[in-house]
C-alpha positions in Angstrom: 85.0 46.9 129.5 83.5 43.8 128.1 85.5 40.7 127.6 85.0 37.1 126.7 87.0 34.0 127.1 89.2 33.2 124.0 91.2 30.0 123.1 94.3 31.3 124.9 93.3 34.5 126.7 90.3 36.8 127.2 89.4 39.0 124.3 87.8 42.4 124.6 84.6 43.4 122.9 84.5 46.9 121.2 81.2 48.2 120.2 79.9 44.7 119.8 79.5 43.5 123.5 76.3 41.4 123.7 75.3 43.3 126.9 75.2 47.0 128.2 75.6 48.0 131.8 74.3 51.2 133.2 74.2 52.4 136.7 70.8 54.0 137.6 72.5 56.9 139.5 74.2 57.9 136.3 77.7 58.8 135.6 78.4 60.3 139.0 78.3 56.7 140.5 80.1 55.1 137.5 82.9 57.6 137.6 84.1 56.5 141.0 83.1 52.9 141.1 85.5 50.1 140.4 84.3 46.6 140.1 84.5 43.4 138.2 81.5 41.3 137.3 81.1 37.9 135.7 77.8 37.8 133.8 76.4 34.5 132.5 73.5 34.8 130.1 70.9 32.2 130.9 68.3 33.2 128.1 67.1 36.2 126.2 65.7 37.6 129.4 67.6 36.1 132.2 71.2 36.2 133.5 73.0 35.8 136.7 75.7 37.9 138.1 78.8 37.1 140.3 82.2 38.3 141.1 85.5 37.0 142.8 84.9 39.2 145.9 81.4 38.6 146.9 80.7 35.5 144.9 77.1 34.8 143.4 75.0 38.0 143.6 71.9 36.7 142.1 69.8 36.0 138.9 68.2 39.1 137.5 66.0 40.0 134.3 67.4 42.1 131.5 66.2 45.5 131.4 65.1 45.5 135.1 66.8 47.0 138.1 69.5 44.8 139.8 70.3 45.6 143.4 74.1 45.1 144.0 76.6 46.3 146.7 78.2 48.5 144.1 74.9 50.2 143.4 71.7 49.8 141.5 72.3 49.0 137.9 70.4 47.9 134.7 71.9 45.5 132.1 70.3 45.5 128.7 70.9 42.8 126.0 72.2 43.8 122.6 72.1 40.2 121.0 69.1 38.9 119.0 70.1 35.3 119.6 71.7 33.8 122.7 75.6 34.0 122.2 77.4 30.6 121.8 79.8 32.0 124.5 77.3 33.1 127.3 79.9 34.6 129.7 80.9 38.0 129.6 83.4 39.7 132.0 82.5 43.3 132.8 85.0 45.8 134.2 83.9 49.0 135.7 86.9 51.4 135.7 86.7 55.0 137.2 86.9 57.7 134.7 90.0 59.2 136.3 91.8 56.0 136.3 91.0 55.4 132.6 92.2 58.9 131.7 95.5 58.4 133.7 96.0 55.1 131.8 95.5 56.7 128.5 97.8 59.6 129.5 100.6 57.2 130.1 100.1 55.1 127.2 99.6 57.8 124.4 102.9 59.1 122.8 103.2 62.4 121.1 106.4 63.4 119.4 107.7 65.8 116.8 108.2 64.4 113.3 111.8 65.8 113.5 113.6 68.4 115.6 113.0 71.2 113.0 109.4 70.2 112.0 106.2 71.7 113.3 104.4 68.4 112.6 103.8 65.9 115.4 102.9 62.3 115.4 100.4 60.7 118.0 100.6 57.0 118.7 98.8 54.8 121.2 99.3 51.1 121.9 95.9 49.4 122.8 94.6 46.0 123.1 91.8 46.8 120.7 93.3 48.4 117.5 90.1 50.2 116.3 89.6 51.8 119.8 93.1 53.3 119.6 92.2 54.6 116.2 89.0 56.1 117.3 90.6 57.7 120.4 93.4 59.5 118.5 90.9 60.8 115.9 88.5 62.0 118.6 91.4 63.4 120.8 92.4 65.7 117.6 88.9 66.5 116.8 88.3 67.8 120.4 91.7 69.7 120.6 90.7 71.5 117.5 87.2 72.2 119.0 88.5 73.6 122.2 90.9 75.8 120.3 88.1 77.2 118.1 85.9 77.9 121.2 88.7 79.6 123.0 89.4 81.9 120.0 85.6 82.6 119.7 85.3 83.6 123.4 86.4 87.2 122.9 84.4 87.7 119.8 81.4 86.2 121.3 81.5 88.6 124.3 82.2 91.6 122.0 79.1 90.7 120.0 77.0 90.5 123.2 78.4 93.9 124.2 77.6 95.5 120.8 74.0 94.0 120.7 73.1 95.5 124.0 74.5 98.9 123.0 72.5 98.7 119.7 69.3 98.1 121.5 70.0 101.2 123.7 70.9 103.5 120.8 68.0 102.1 118.8 65.6 103.4 121.4 67.3 106.9 121.5 67.3 107.0 117.7 63.7 106.3 117.6 62.9 109.1 120.1 65.0 111.6 118.2 63.5 110.8 114.9 60.1 111.3 116.5 61.2 114.6 117.7 62.4 115.6 114.2 59.0 114.6 112.6 57.0 116.6 115.3 59.3 119.6 114.8 58.8 119.7 111.0 55.2 119.2 111.3 54.6 121.9 113.9 56.8 124.5 112.2 55.9 123.6 108.6 59.6 123.0 107.6 59.9 121.5 104.1 63.1 122.6 102.2 65.5 121.5 104.9 68.3 120.7 102.4 68.3 124.1 100.8 68.5 125.9 104.0 71.3 123.7 105.4 73.3 124.9 102.5 73.6 128.3 104.2 76.0 126.9 106.7 79.7 127.9 106.5 82.3 125.2 105.6 83.9 125.4 109.2 80.6 124.8 110.6 80.5 121.6 108.6 84.0 120.4 109.6 83.2 121.2 113.3 80.1 119.1 113.1 81.9 116.1 111.6 84.5 116.5 114.6 81.5 116.7 117.1 80.0 113.4 115.6 83.4 111.7 115.8 84.2 112.9 119.4 80.7 112.2 120.5 81.0 108.7 119.2 84.2 108.0 120.9 83.0 109.6 124.1 79.8 107.4 124.1 81.9 104.2 123.5 84.3 105.2 126.3 81.4 105.5 128.6 79.9 102.2 127.5 83.3 100.6 128.2 83.5 102.2 131.7 79.9 101.0 132.6 80.9 97.5 131.4 84.0 97.6 133.3 82.7 98.7 136.7 79.7 96.2 136.6 80.5 93.7 139.4 78.8 91.0 137.2 81.5 91.4 134.6 84.6 91.2 136.9 85.7 88.0 135.6 84.1 88.3 132.0 86.2 89.0 128.8 86.1 92.7 127.6 84.9 93.8 124.3 87.7 94.5 121.8 87.6 96.2 118.3 85.0 98.8 119.3 87.0 101.8 117.8 89.0 103.2 121.0 92.3 104.3 119.4 94.2 104.8 122.6 97.1 102.3 122.3 97.6 101.9 126.1 93.9 101.0 126.7 93.9 98.5 123.7 97.0 96.9 125.2 95.5 96.7 128.8 92.4 95.2 127.3 94.3 92.5 125.4 96.4 91.7 128.5 93.2 91.6 130.8 91.4 89.2 128.3 94.5 87.0 128.3 94.4 86.7 132.1 90.6 86.0 132.2 91.1 83.3 129.7 94.0 81.7 131.6 91.9 82.0 134.9 88.8 80.4 133.1 90.9 77.6 131.8 92.6 76.7 135.1 89.4 77.1 137.1 87.7 74.2 135.2 89.9 71.8 136.8 90.7 73.8 140.2 89.1 75.8 142.8 89.2 79.5 143.9 91.7 78.4 146.7 94.4 77.6 144.1 97.3 80.2 144.5 97.6 80.5 140.8 94.1 81.5 140.5 94.2 83.8 143.4 97.3 85.6 141.9 95.4 85.9 138.6 92.4 87.2 140.4 94.8 89.9 142.1 96.3 90.8 138.6 92.9 91.1 137.0 91.5 93.2 139.7 94.6 95.7 139.5 94.6 95.8 135.8 90.9 96.6 135.7 91.6 99.5 138.2 94.2 100.8 136.0 92.2 100.3 133.0 89.2 102.2 134.4 91.6 105.2 135.3 92.7 105.3 131.8 89.3 105.3 130.5 88.2 108.1 132.9 91.2 110.1 131.7 90.3 109.6 128.0 86.6 110.7 128.8 87.9 113.7 130.5 90.1 114.7 127.5 87.4 113.9 125.0 84.9 115.9 126.9 87.2 118.9 126.9 87.8 118.7 123.1 84.0 118.3 122.5 83.2 121.3 124.6 85.9 123.3 122.8 84.3 122.2 119.4 80.7 123.0 120.7 81.9 126.4 121.6 83.4 127.0 118.3 80.2 125.8 116.6 78.2 128.1 118.8 80.3 131.1 117.8 79.9 130.2 114.2 76.1 129.9 114.5 75.9 133.3 116.3 77.4 134.9 113.0 74.7 133.1 110.9 72.2 135.8 111.5 70.2 135.3 108.5 69.4 131.7 109.5 65.8 131.7 110.8 65.4 130.7 114.5 63.3 127.7 113.5 66.3 126.3 111.4 68.6 126.7 114.4 66.2 124.7 116.5 65.7 122.0 113.9 69.5 121.7 113.2 70.0 121.1 117.0 67.6 118.1 116.9 69.0 117.0 113.6 72.5 117.2 114.9 71.5 114.8 117.8 69.9 112.5 115.1 73.1 112.3 113.0 75.2 111.7 116.1 73.0 108.8 117.0 72.8 107.5 113.5 76.5 107.6 113.1 77.0 105.7 116.4 74.3 103.1 115.3 75.8 102.4 111.9 79.2 102.2 113.5 78.0 99.6 115.9 76.3 97.6 113.0 79.6 97.7 111.2 81.5 96.2 114.2 78.8 93.7 114.7 79.3 92.6 111.3 83.1 92.5 111.5 82.6 90.5 114.7 80.5 87.9 113.1 82.9 87.5 110.2 85.7 86.7 112.6 83.5 84.1 114.4 82.7 82.6 110.9 86.3 82.3 109.8 88.0 81.0 112.9 90.3 78.2 111.9 91.3 75.2 114.0 94.5 75.4 116.0 96.1 72.4 114.4 95.9 71.0 111.0 95.3 67.2 110.5 97.8 65.8 108.0 96.6 62.0 108.3 93.9 60.5 110.2 94.8 57.7 112.6 95.5 54.5 111.0 96.2 51.0 112.3 99.6 49.4 112.2 99.0 45.9 110.6 101.8 44.4 112.6 101.1 43.7 116.3 103.5 45.2 118.8 102.7 43.0 121.7 103.3 40.2 122.7 106.7 39.9 120.9 107.4 36.8 118.9 109.8 34.4 120.4 111.3 33.4 117.2 
């Protein structure tokens, strides 16, 4: 804080102080230092510094390092001409103290008992500072809300991108096998020959594609869950797993992780609340892994049954050349991977849209404004 002597009392500068003080060691020192200085501007290049506790501390040059018992600091001028009032009172206040003062002075109240609208007010010696503080507080609140909402979507996007890269490599390999097989066996009219398949074979193939996609996504989820690097990371959502209990467990786990991440910003791992959340997260991850393993087993059994059915159907299609059978096996792998790749692309687009349309937690009705009537000191008559 920067102040100057007024006719009756000291007045505070706000965004127009003739000098600026900066500790060389940075914010780490300024955040814990509490000191008061009296600075007298001697010229455009010189000043001297003193305070009530230590008295005169010396004469220094603007823009040069000044050694003081409170730490090394630099004072830079912001004036062009020497001010008519050359004395500036500087108060260095620890950040935690300043935050505590504002938390005590700010007032938040509902507009009425039934309304969802709140009013925020702040009494401050500098009216424009109070206005800027409230506007910045609302802006930061909405920014934090949007960032928290986007955490799950961002984590899901990263999850999908990694799986897309993996499937892209596998799809490239399968497509190379298709091209090589066609070339070596001189296959051309694949569409006409594929029409020989029976309707039930087509239906079974669709089911195999669907179940293979579900099985692959389930395995991706298990791999992500058992990775120790992801123990306190958000789990991806909206990736197509239709089991209600698994979806509920994922949502619950993400809520616990968000709560833990929010608390740990201002606490430590020894906090009982965080330790309790860690236990809940670990237990829920174990339950979720068991559920995913069960889902994987049941899907594998269904897939094995369908493959057996498809094999029986294929054995009855005796007129289909052996080459076509072999080619269809390769092409089936290509279709499965293409379906999974397109599915992941669609989910990535949906996730990108959800990131783009995230709205703020609160809607601003009116920006902060200044009451033209002072509230302190009260008039005596």
